[in-house]
C-alpha positions as CSV (number, residue, x, y, z in Angstrom):
1,X,0.0,0.0,0.0
2,X,1.2,3.5,-0.8
3,X,1.3,6.4,1.7
4,X,-1.5,8.2,-0.2
5,X,-3.7,5.0,-0.1
6,X,-3.2,4.8,3.6
7,X,-4.0,8.5,4.1
8,X,-7.4,8.0,2.2
9,X,-8.3,5.1,4.5
10,X,-7.4,7.1,7.7
11,X,-9.6,10.0,6.6
12,X,-12.7,7.7,6.7
13,X,-12.5,7.4,10.5
14,X,-11.9,3.7,10.4
15,X,-9.7,2.1,13.0
16,X,-6.3,1.4,11.4
17,X,-3.1,-0.5,12.0
18,X,-0.4,1.4,10.1
19,X,2.8,-0.6,9.7
20,X,5.7,-1.1,7.3
21,X,9.5,-1.5,7.2
22,X,11.9,1.2,8.3
23,X,11.9,4.0,5.8
24,X,8.4,3.2,4.4
25,X,6.9,6.5,5.7
26,X,4.9,5.5,8.8
27,X,5.8,8.7,10.7
28,X,5.3,10.9,7.6
29,X,1.8,9.4,7.0
30,X,0.8,9.9,10.7
31,X,2.1,13.5,10.6
32,X,0.1,14.2,7.4
33,X,-3.1,12.8,9.0
34,X,-2.5,14.8,12.2
35,X,-2.1,18.0,10.1
36,X,-5.3,17.2,8.1
37,X,-7.3,16.6,11.3
38,X,-6.1,19.9,12.7
39,X,-7.1,21.7,9.5
40,X,-10.6,20.3,10.1
41,X,-10.7,21.5,13.7
42,X,-10.1,18.1,15.2
43,X,-7.3,17.8,17.8
44,X,-6.0,14.1,17.9
45,X,-4.5,12.6,21.0
46,X,-1.0,11.5,20.0
47,X,0.5,8.9,22.4
48,X,3.2,6.4,22.5
49,X,3.7,3.1,24.3
50,X,6.9,4.2,26.1
51,X,8.4,7.3,27.4
52,X,11.3,7.3,25.0
53,X,8.9,7.0,22.1
54,X,6.8,9.8,23.5
55,X,9.7,12.1,23.4
56,X,10.1,11.4,19.7
57,X,6.5,12.3,18.8
58,X,6.1,15.1,21.3
59,X,3.1,13.4,23.0
60,X,2.1,11.5,26.1
61,X,2.7,7.9,27.0
62,X,-0.6,6.1,26.6
63,X,-0.3,5.1,30.3
64,X,-0.3,8.8,31.5
65,X,-2.9,9.9,28.9
66,X,-5.6,7.5,30.0
67,X,-4.6,7.5,33.7
68,X,-3.5,3.9,34.2
69,X,0.1,4.9,35.1
70,X,2.5,2.0,35.5
71,X,-0.2,-0.6,36.0
72,X,-0.8,-3.3,33.4
73,X,-3.8,-4.8,35.2
74,X,-6.7,-2.9,36.7
75,X,-9.0,-3.5,39.7
76,X,-12.3,-1.8,40.3
77,X,-10.5,0.3,42.9
78,X,-8.1,1.5,40.2
79,X,-10.9,2.4,37.9
80,X,-12.6,4.4,40.7
81,X,-9.3,6.4,41.2
82,X,-9.0,7.0,37.5
83,X,-12.6,8.3,37.3
84,X,-11.7,10.9,39.9
85,X,-8.8,12.4,37.8
86,X,-10.5,15.4,36.3
87,X,-7.8,16.1,33.7
88,X,-7.8,12.5,32.5
89,X,-11.6,12.3,32.4
90,X,-11.8,15.6,30.4
91,X,-9.2,14.7,27.8
92,X,-10.6,11.2,27.2
93,X,-14.2,12.4,26.8
94,X,-13.1,15.3,24.5
95,X,-11.0,13.0,22.3
96,X,-12.1,11.9,18.8
97,X,-9.0,10.2,17.5
98,X,-6.3,8.4,19.5
99,X,-3.0,7.6,17.9
100,X,-0.7,5.1,19.7
101,X,2.8,5.0,18.3
102,X,5.3,2.1,18.9
103,X,2.3,-0.3,19.4
104,X,4.7,-3.3,19.4
105,X,6.0,-2.3,22.8
106,X,2.5,-2.4,24.4
107,X,1.4,-5.8,25.7
108,X,-2.0,-7.3,24.9
109,X,-2.9,-7.0,28.6
110,X,-2.1,-3.3,28.8
111,X,-4.0,-2.5,25.6
112,X,-7.0,-4.3,27.0
113,X,-6.7,-2.1,30.2
114,X,-6.7,1.0,28.0
115,X,-9.8,-0.2,26.4
116,X,-11.5,-0.8,29.8
117,X,-10.7,2.7,30.9
118,X,-11.8,4.4,27.7
119,X,-15.1,2.5,27.6
120,X,-15.8,3.4,31.3
121,X,-14.9,7.1,31.0
122,X,-16.8,7.6,27.7
123,X,-19.7,5.5,28.9
124,X,-19.7,3.4,25.7
125,X,-19.6,-0.3,25.0
126,X,-17.8,0.2,21.7
127,X,-14.1,-0.8,21.5
128,X,-12.0,2.0,23.0
129,X,-15.1,4.0,23.8
130,X,-15.8,4.6,20.1
131,X,-12.7,6.6,19.4
132,X,-11.0,6.2,16.0
133,X,-7.9,4.2,16.9
134,X,-4.7,4.4,15.0
135,X,-2.1,1.8,16.0
136,X,1.3,2.6,14.5
137,X,4.4,0.4,14.6
138,X,6.3,-2.6,13.6
139,X,6.0,-5.9,15.5
140,X,9.5,-6.9,14.4
141,X,10.7,-4.5,17.2
142,X,11.3,-6.1,20.6
143,X,8.1,-6.8,22.5
144,X,7.6,-5.7,26.1
145,X,8.6,-8.2,28.8
146,X,5.4,-9.7,30.3
147,X,5.9,-11.3,33.7
148,X,3.6,-13.9,35.2
149,X,3.3,-12.1,38.5
150,X,1.8,-9.1,36.7
151,X,-1.5,-10.9,36.4
152,X,-3.2,-10.4,39.7
153,X,-6.1,-12.3,41.0
154,X,-8.2,-9.2,41.6
155,X,-7.8,-7.8,38.1
156,X,-10.9,-7.0,36.1
157,X,-12.3,-10.0,34.2
158,X,-11.5,-9.9,30.5
159,X,-12.2,-12.8,28.2
160,X,-8.8,-13.4,26.5
161,X,-8.3,-15.5,23.4
162,X,-5.3,-17.8,23.0
163,X,-2.3,-17.2,20.8
164,X,-1.3,-20.0,18.5
165,X,1.2,-21.4,21.1
166,X,-1.6,-21.8,23.6
167,X,-0.6,-18.8,25.6
168,X,-3.4,-16.6,27.1
169,X,-3.4,-13.3,25.3
170,X,-3.3,-11.6,28.7
171,X,0.3,-13.0,28.9
172,X,1.2,-12.3,25.3
173,X,3.7,-9.6,24.5
174,X,1.9,-9.0,21.2
175,X,-0.9,-6.4,21.1
176,X,-2.6,-8.0,18.1
177,X,-3.7,-10.9,20.5
178,X,-5.6,-8.4,22.7
179,X,-9.4,-8.9,22.9
180,X,-9.8,-5.1,22.3
181,X,-7.7,-5.3,19.1
182,X,-10.1,-7.9,17.8
183,X,-13.1,-5.9,18.8
184,X,-11.7,-2.7,17.2
185,X,-11.1,-4.6,13.9
186,X,-8.4,-2.3,12.6
187,X,-7.9,-2.1,8.8
188,X,-4.3,-2.9,8.0
189,X,-2.3,-0.3,6.0
190,X,1.1,-1.9,5.3
191,X,3.3,0.7,3.7
192,X,5.6,-1.0,1.1
193,X,7.2,1.9,-0.8
194,X,10.8,2.6,0.3
195,X,11.6,6.3,0.8
196,X,15.0,5.9,2.5
197,X,17.1,5.5,-0.6
198,X,20.5,6.3,0.8
199,X,21.7,2.7,1.3
200,X,19.8,0.1,-0.7
201,X,22.1,-2.7,0.3
202,X,21.5,-2.1,4.0
203,X,17.7,-1.9,3.3
204,X,17.9,-5.3,1.6
205,X,19.6,-6.8,4.7
206,X,16.8,-5.4,7.0
207,X,14.1,-6.6,4.6
208,X,15.7,-10.1,4.4
209,X,15.8,-10.3,8.2
210,X,12.0,-9.6,8.4
211,X,11.3,-12.4,6.0
212,X,13.5,-14.8,7.8
213,X,16.0,-15.3,5.0
214,X,19.4,-13.6,4.3
215,X,21.3,-14.7,1.1
216,X,24.9,-15.7,1.6
217,X,25.9,-12.4,-0.2
218,X,23.9,-10.3,2.2
219,X,25.3,-12.2,5.2
220,X,28.8,-11.6,3.9
221,X,28.1,-7.8,3.5
222,X,26.9,-7.7,7.1
223,X,30.0,-9.6,8.4
224,X,32.3,-7.1,6.6
225,X,31.0,-4.6,9.2
226,X,32.7,-6.5,11.9
227,X,35.4,-3.9,12.0
228,X,37.3,-1.6,14.3
229,X,35.4,1.7,14.9
230,X,37.4,5.0,14.4
231,X,39.7,6.0,17.3
232,X,38.2,8.6,19.7
233,X,34.7,8.1,18.4
234,X,31.6,9.2,20.4
235,X,29.3,6.6,18.9
236,X,26.6,5.0,21.0
237,X,27.3,1.4,22.0
238,X,24.6,-1.2,22.0
239,X,24.7,-4.5,23.8
240,X,22.1,-7.3,24.4
241,X,23.0,-7.7,28.1
242,X,23.0,-5.3,31.0
243,X,26.2,-6.8,32.4
244,X,28.2,-5.7,29.3
245,X,26.6,-2.3,29.4
246,X,27.5,-1.8,33.1
247,X,31.1,-2.9,32.5
248,X,31.7,-0.5,29.7
249,X,30.0,2.4,31.5
250,X,32.1,1.9,34.6
251,X,35.3,1.9,32.4
252,X,34.2,5.1,30.7
253,X,33.4,6.8,34.0
254,X,36.9,5.9,35.2
255,X,38.5,7.8,32.3
256,X,36.9,11.1,33.2
257,X,39.4,13.3,35.2
258,X,36.7,14.9,37.3
259,X,35.9,14.0,40.9
260,X,33.2,11.3,41.4
261,X,30.0,11.7,43.5
262,X,28.2,8.7,44.9
263,X,24.4,8.6,45.4
264,X,23.1,5.8,47.6
265,X,19.6,4.4,47.3
266,X,17.4,4.8,50.4
267,X,14.7,2.3,51.2
268,X,11.9,1.5,53.8
269,X,9.2,-1.0,54.3
270,X,9.0,-4.8,53.8
271,X,12.5,-6.1,52.9
272,X,11.3,-8.7,50.3
273,X,9.3,-6.0,48.6
274,X,12.2,-3.6,48.8
275,X,14.5,-6.2,47.2
276,X,11.8,-6.7,44.4
277,X,11.7,-3.0,43.8
278,X,15.5,-2.8,43.6
279,X,15.5,-5.7,41.0
280,X,13.0,-3.9,38.8
281,X,14.6,-0.4,39.2
282,X,17.0,0.6,36.4
283,X,18.9,3.0,38.6
284,X,21.7,1.3,40.6
285,X,21.8,0.9,44.4
286,X,25.0,3.0,44.4
287,X,25.2,5.5,41.5
288,X,28.6,7.0,40.7
289,X,28.6,10.2,38.6
290,X,31.1,12.7,37.4
291,X,30.9,15.9,35.4
292,X,31.0,14.8,31.8
293,X,29.2,11.5,32.5
294,X,26.7,10.4,29.8
295,X,23.4,9.4,31.6
296,X,20.0,8.0,30.8
297,X,16.8,8.6,32.8
298,X,15.2,5.5,34.2
299,X,11.7,6.8,35.1
300,X,9.0,8.9,33.5
301,X,8.6,12.4,35.0
302,X,5.0,13.2,35.8
303,X,5.6,16.8,34.5
304,X,7.0,15.4,31.2
305,X,10.5,17.0,31.6
306,X,12.1,13.6,30.9
307,X,11.1,10.0,30.2
308,X,12.5,6.6,30.8
309,X,15.2,6.5,28.1
310,X,15.9,10.2,27.8
311,X,19.7,10.8,27.3
312,X,21.9,13.6,28.5
313,X,25.3,14.6,30.0
314,X,26.1,15.8,33.6
315,X,27.2,19.5,33.4
316,X,27.8,20.1,37.1
317,X,26.5,19.5,40.6
318,X,24.3,22.0,42.4
319,X,26.3,23.8,45.1
320,X,23.0,24.1,47.1
321,X,21.6,20.6,46.9
322,X,24.4,18.5,45.5
323,X,22.0,17.2,42.8
324,X,23.4,16.6,39.3
325,X,22.5,19.2,36.6
326,X,22.0,17.4,33.3
327,X,22.0,18.8,29.8
328,X,19.5,16.7,27.7
329,X,20.5,15.6,24.2
330,X,17.3,17.4,23.1
331,X,18.8,20.7,24.4
332,X,17.1,21.3,27.8
333,X,19.0,21.6,31.1
334,X,17.5,20.5,34.4
335,X,18.5,19.7,38.0
336,X,17.7,16.1,38.8
337,X,16.2,15.3,42.2
338,X,15.6,11.9,43.7
339,X,12.3,10.1,42.9
340,X,10.4,7.2,44.6
341,X,9.5,3.8,43.4
342,X,6.8,2.2,45.7
343,X,4.6,-0.8,46.2
344,X,1.1,0.2,47.4
345,X,-1.9,-1.7,48.6
346,X,-4.7,0.9,47.9
347,X,-3.6,4.0,49.8
348,X,-1.2,2.1,52.0
349,X,2.5,2.2,51.0
350,X,4.1,-1.3,51.7
351,X,7.6,-0.5,50.6
352,X,9.6,2.2,48.8
353,X,13.0,3.0,47.4
354,X,14.4,6.5,46.6
355,X,17.2,7.2,44.1
356,X,18.2,9.6,41.3
357,X,16.3,8.4,38.2
358,X,19.6,8.1,36.3
359,X,22.1,5.5,35.1
360,X,25.3,5.8,33.1
361,X,24.8,5.6,29.3
362,X,27.9,5.5,27.2
363,X,26.5,2.1,26.4
364,X,22.8,1.1,26.5
365,X,20.9,-2.2,25.9
366,X,19.3,-3.0,22.5
367,X,16.0,-2.9,24.3
368,X,16.5,0.7,25.4
369,X,17.6,1.8,21.9
370,X,14.2,1.2,20.4
371,X,12.8,4.3,18.8
372,X,16.2,5.9,18.4
373,X,17.7,6.8,15.0
374,X,21.5,6.9,15.0
375,X,24.0,8.2,12.4
376,X,26.5,5.6,13.7
377,X,26.6,2.9,16.4
378,X,29.0,0.3,17.8
379,X,27.0,-2.9,18.3
380,X,27.9,-6.2,19.8
381,X,25.6,-9.0,18.8
382,X,27.9,-11.9,19.6
383,X,25.7,-12.7,22.7
384,X,22.2,-11.9,21.2
385,X,19.7,-14.1,23.0
386,X,16.3,-12.9,22.1
387,X,14.3,-13.0,18.8
388,X,14.6,-9.6,17.0
389,X,17.5,-8.2,18.9
390,X,19.7,-8.1,15.8
391,X,17.0,-6.6,13.7
392,X,16.2,-3.9,16.3
393,X,19.9,-3.0,16.8
394,X,20.7,-2.9,13.1
395,X,17.7,-0.8,12.2
396,X,18.7,1.9,14.7
397,X,21.5,2.9,12.3
398,X,20.7,4.9,9.1
399,X,23.4,3.4,6.8
400,X,25.8,0.5,6.6
401,X,28.8,2.8,6.8
402,X,27.6,4.0,10.2
403,X,27.5,0.4,11.5
404,X,30.4,-1.1,13.5
405,X,29.9,-4.7,14.6
406,X,32.0,-6.1,17.5
407,X,30.5,-9.5,16.9
408,X,27.5,-11.4,15.5
409,X,25.8,-14.7,16.2
410,X,23.1,-16.7,14.3
411,X,20.5,-15.9,16.9
412,X,20.9,-12.2,16.1
413,X,19.6,-12.8,12.6
414,X,16.4,-14.5,13.8
415,X,13.0,-12.8,14.3
416,X,10.0,-14.2,16.2
417,X,8.2,-16.9,14.2
418,X,4.8,-15.7,15.4
419,X,5.6,-12.2,14.2
420,X,6.8,-13.5,10.9
421,X,3.6,-15.5,10.5
422,X,1.4,-12.6,11.5
423,X,3.3,-10.3,9.2
424,X,2.2,-12.4,6.2
425,X,-1.4,-12.1,7.4
426,X,-1.0,-8.3,7.8
427,X,0.3,-8.0,4.2
428,X,-2.7,-9.9,2.8
429,X,-5.1,-7.9,4.8
430,X,-3.5,-4.7,3.6
431,X,-3.7,-5.8,0.0
432,X,-7.5,-6.5,0.5
433,X,-8.0,-3.1,2.1
434,X,-6.2,-1.4,-0.8
435,X,-8.2,-3.3,-3.4
436,X,-11.5,-2.5,-1.6
437,X,-10.8,1.2,-1.4
438,X,-9.3,1.3,-4.9
439,X,-12.6,0.0,-6.3
440,X,-14.6,2.6,-4.5
441,X,-15.9,5.6,-6.5
442,X,-14.1,8.9,-5.6
443,X,-17.5,10.5,-4.7
444,X,-18.3,7.7,-2.2
445,X,-14.8,8.0,-0.6
446,X,-15.1,11.8,-0.3
447,X,-18.5,11.4,1.3
448,X,-17.1,9.0,3.9
449,X,-14.4,11.6,4.7
450,X,-17.0,14.4,5.1
451,X,-19.2,12.2,7.3
452,X,-16.4,11.4,9.7
453,X,-15.4,15.1,10.1
454,X,-19.0,16.1,10.7
455,X,-19.5,13.4,13.3
456,X,-16.2,14.3,15.0
457,X,-17.1,18.0,15.3
458,X,-20.5,17.3,17.0
């Protein structure tokens, strides 16, 4: 499907899943549709599945927009609390169109929770409360980690289907297994034109990975990038494992000639819960910083000044508070205070930890690199262990010349078989959509566009 064909489908008000390979124009098509809606007097809600993705689109995370916060499951008590948040209620009820970017990083369970909230706040039985839903993304990206303990016994009852491997969709990392996805029946718009023409050989490699087959010639081209990066480079380094990331970051910190400052985590409450919080917290127990240190934020700021994944550099330390002052890669400068991670039972706090929401970031994990676009990167895929890690890491870089591989294993070249199977289905559904709309008279299509705008402005 072309960008223009997808644009015509979007204008009808239908629910849509907009997907395609890197460089196919997903972002351009969304931006074009957002501009069109604003011209008609309709303000769309533009959200993303994660904080780092939200910074790229200038919007909310879907979690903060609809009030669910960090929860992936909801109880009746949670819904009551959300219903008391005036700002959330107002924006959800006023919305006409909801765009969720990086949909691949939202689990089926969380998407169903969003659906429950929207139906409640909009007092509607329709999927997502009757909003036009635009899901944008690429399921070849790494899925969110879904842990068994996240599904609580007191969560709201949702009738989940099973994925082909027999897994309940509530436990599936893939949003397309969500009950709400099925009820929304999104039309698939699979963009297939390639607009990123600067490196066709590299695009062939990425396309081959998606289809589960790389020719010997393309494999050899990729292996030629196992090469020494330039001396004194400042390229971002990507690793599959946190242990490699930590080791390199500690070594880089040691090289800085400035004096170190240590920030120790504070905790209170039940020790087993405190230990669980520490394991899930991306900030270390003892954080060492220096002026010049590259850092990444590990938590979303309620005020939106930074998100989990925002990158920056320590400029100095406040003489008054001792807090680090960080210059963000996006250009802003802010003093970073400690924040709290807590486990609560209703209004009762059972345990909490407090630390700066930072970690060192000369190197980052492949998972955290999602949504980034880099001119150059040094990538080690010799220990890739998860489907899609190689594809995600490689597709962060714009050209083959900007890619420096430290190592590569066969696992790095594999993508998730369920995603590959579903991708074929998405392509077929997209072809059917293009055929149906292509056969429609222009007058009928224009009438559908006008009807949607009129209904949205009521």
